[in-house]
C-alpha positions, 0 to 999 in steps of 0.5 A: 329676055324671055317671050311670054305665050304659049308659043314659047316651048311647044310639046316635046321640046326639050328645055330645062326647067326648075325643080328640087332634088331633095327634101329640103330644096322643096322647102326652100327657096324655089329660084335656088332649085337646080335647072335640070333637064327635061320636056315639055308635055303639053302646053296649058295655057298661054304662060303655063306647061306640063314639064316632065323633067327627066334629070337622071336619079328620079326615074322609077319603075311603074311601081315606084321603086327606085330603079336597077341600074342599066335600065333605059330612060324608056323604061322608067317614069319620070315625075311631071310639073307645071311651070311658067315663063320664069321657072323653064329655059332653053337647053344650055348648049353643049361644049364642044369637044376639045373645049 
C-alpha cells in the first residue's frame, strides 16, 4: 500500500523510480518504464518529489559526454525528474548471499 504525504520519502533517501532508458520507452507507456535506483533530492509538495536517477549508464561528464570506464559516480552528473508516489517506491531488498 502506498502512503501519500511529504513524509513518505525524505531528502537523500534511496528510492527506486520509474525512468525511461531508451527513446522508445520515452514515447511508450510510462507504466512500462523500468524501476531504477535513485535518491530524493527535494520534497516539492504533498505528493511530489525531485529524484536523481543514479543508475548505471546514465551518468555523464560535466560536458554531457559519456564517461570513460572507471570514472567514479561522484564525478558524474545524473538526470533528475519529478515524480509522484505512484512512480516512487522503496528499494527492493538485496538478495542475501547464498540464496
